C-alpha positions in Angstrom: -33.3 -45.6 31.0 -33.8 -42.0 31.9 -36.2 -40.4 34.3 -38.2 -37.3 33.4 -38.9 -34.4 35.7 -42.6 -34.9 35.4 -42.3 -38.4 36.8 -40.0 -37.3 39.6 -42.3 -34.4 40.5 -45.3 -36.8 40.7 -43.5 -39.2 42.9 -42.2 -36.4 45.1 -45.7 -35.1 45.5 -47.0 -38.5 46.5 -44.3 -38.9 49.1 -44.9 -35.4 50.4 -48.5 -36.3 50.9 -47.4 -39.5 52.8 -48.7 -41.7 50.0 -45.5 -43.9 49.9 -47.4 -46.9 48.6 -48.7 -45.1 45.6 -45.3 -43.5 45.0 -43.9 -47.1 44.7 -46.7 -48.1 42.3 -45.9 -45.1 40.0 -42.2 -45.8 40.1 -42.7 -49.5 39.4 -45.0 -48.8 36.5 -42.5 -46.3 35.0 -39.9 -49.0 35.2 -42.2 -51.5 33.5 -42.5 -53.6 36.7 -46.2 -54.3 36.3 -46.3 -57.4 38.7 -44.5 -55.4 41.4 -46.9 -52.5 41.0 -49.9 -54.8 41.3 -48.4 -56.4 44.4 -48.0 -52.9 46.0 -51.5 -51.9 44.9 -52.8 -55.0 46.8 -50.8 -53.9 49.9 -52.3 -50.4 49.6 -55.8 -51.8 49.4 -55.2 -53.9 52.5 -53.7 -50.9 54.3 -56.8 -48.8 53.5 -59.2 -51.6 54.5 -57.4 -52.1 57.9 -56.9 -48.4 58.5 -53.3 -48.8 59.4 -50.1 -50.4 58.1 -49.3 -53.5 60.3 -45.6 -54.6 60.4 -46.2 -57.5 58.0 -47.6 -55.1 55.3 -44.8 -52.6 56.0 -42.3 -55.4 55.5 -43.9 -56.5 52.2 -44.1 -52.9 50.9 -40.5 -52.2 51.9 -39.4 -55.5 50.2 -41.1 -54.3 47.0 -39.5 -50.9 47.3 -36.1 -52.6 47.6 -36.7 -54.8 44.6 -37.8 -51.8 42.6 -34.6 -49.8 43.6 -32.4 -52.8 42.8 -33.9 -53.0 39.3 -33.6 -49.2 38.8 -30.0 -49.2 39.9 -29.2 -51.7 37.2 -31.4 -50.1 34.5 -30.4 -46.5 34.9 -27.4 -44.4 34.6 -25.9 -43.5 38.0 -27.1 -39.9 37.8 -30.6 -40.9 36.8 -30.7 -43.5 39.6 -29.7 -40.9 42.2 -32.5 -38.6 41.0 -35.0 -41.4 41.1 -33.8 -42.7 44.5 -33.7 -39.2 45.9 -37.4 -38.5 45.4 -38.4 -41.4 47.6 
């Protein structure tokens, strides 16, 4: 699996705008991890509804991020993984 510059730029833009949750959703969808993307979308909705990210939601989001990165590391060539990882 390779990553395109367009995807990387989109993720980098989301991260630069402090939208880490949506960046994970975009990355997960690009990897075909639909269930993980939906899980993070639910976290994002709760985050918006509460107006802050409590520790439990942060932990859940970070766990999803770690799961996505573990999948990406196995699915991508090392150079592609480094580019993908680097934009987050």
